[in-house]
C-alpha positions as CSV (number, residue, x, y, z in Angstrom):
1,X,20.3,53.1,154.1
2,X,23.0,50.9,155.5
3,X,21.9,47.5,156.6
4,X,18.7,47.4,154.6
5,X,17.8,44.1,153.0
6,X,17.8,44.3,149.2
7,X,17.6,41.6,146.6
8,X,19.1,42.0,143.1
9,X,18.3,39.3,140.5
10,X,17.1,37.0,143.3
11,X,20.2,37.3,145.3
12,X,20.8,39.1,148.6
13,X,24.5,39.6,148.0
14,X,25.8,43.2,148.3
15,X,24.1,45.6,145.8
16,X,23.3,49.3,145.6
17,X,20.7,51.6,144.1
18,X,21.8,55.2,143.6
19,X,19.2,58.0,142.8
20,X,20.3,61.1,141.0
21,X,17.9,64.2,141.1
22,X,18.6,66.7,138.3
23,X,17.3,70.2,138.0
24,X,16.5,70.3,134.4
25,X,17.7,67.8,131.8
26,X,20.9,66.1,130.9
27,X,22.0,64.5,127.7
28,X,22.1,60.7,127.4
29,X,25.9,61.0,127.0
30,X,26.2,63.0,130.2
31,X,24.1,60.5,132.1
32,X,26.1,57.7,130.7
33,X,29.4,59.3,131.9
34,X,27.9,60.0,135.3
35,X,26.6,56.4,135.6
36,X,30.1,55.2,134.8
37,X,31.7,57.4,137.4
38,X,29.1,56.5,140.1
39,X,29.6,52.8,139.5
40,X,33.4,53.2,139.8
41,X,33.1,55.1,143.1
42,X,30.4,52.8,144.6
43,X,32.3,49.7,143.5
44,X,35.6,51.0,145.0
45,X,34.3,52.4,148.2
46,X,31.6,49.8,149.1
47,X,33.2,46.8,147.4
48,X,30.1,46.1,145.4
49,X,30.5,44.7,141.8
50,X,29.4,47.2,139.1
51,X,26.9,44.7,137.7
52,X,25.0,44.9,141.0
53,X,24.6,48.7,141.0
54,X,21.5,50.5,139.6
55,X,21.6,54.2,139.0
56,X,18.2,55.9,138.6
57,X,17.7,59.4,137.2
58,X,14.9,61.9,138.1
59,X,14.7,65.0,135.9
60,X,12.6,68.0,137.1
61,X,12.0,71.4,135.6
62,X,10.8,72.9,138.9
63,X,12.2,72.6,142.4
64,X,11.0,74.3,145.5
65,X,13.2,76.0,148.0
66,X,12.7,78.5,150.8
67,X,9.0,78.9,150.3
68,X,9.2,79.3,146.5
69,X,9.9,77.5,143.3
70,X,12.6,78.0,140.7
């Protein structure tokens, strides 16, 4: 959400938290590469230093869609 107040390490300077929802699992190496890419993009587009960006992963074996699960 834009304009929301967030603190990171006790500071309210610009920061970001990115959540990634995965259907299934990804290797640690794949998540590391994606985190690297996400940090580059967020830093470039939003002018937020990479050391003020958190990326959180959620892995799920089941997702629901259109009245059923897959």
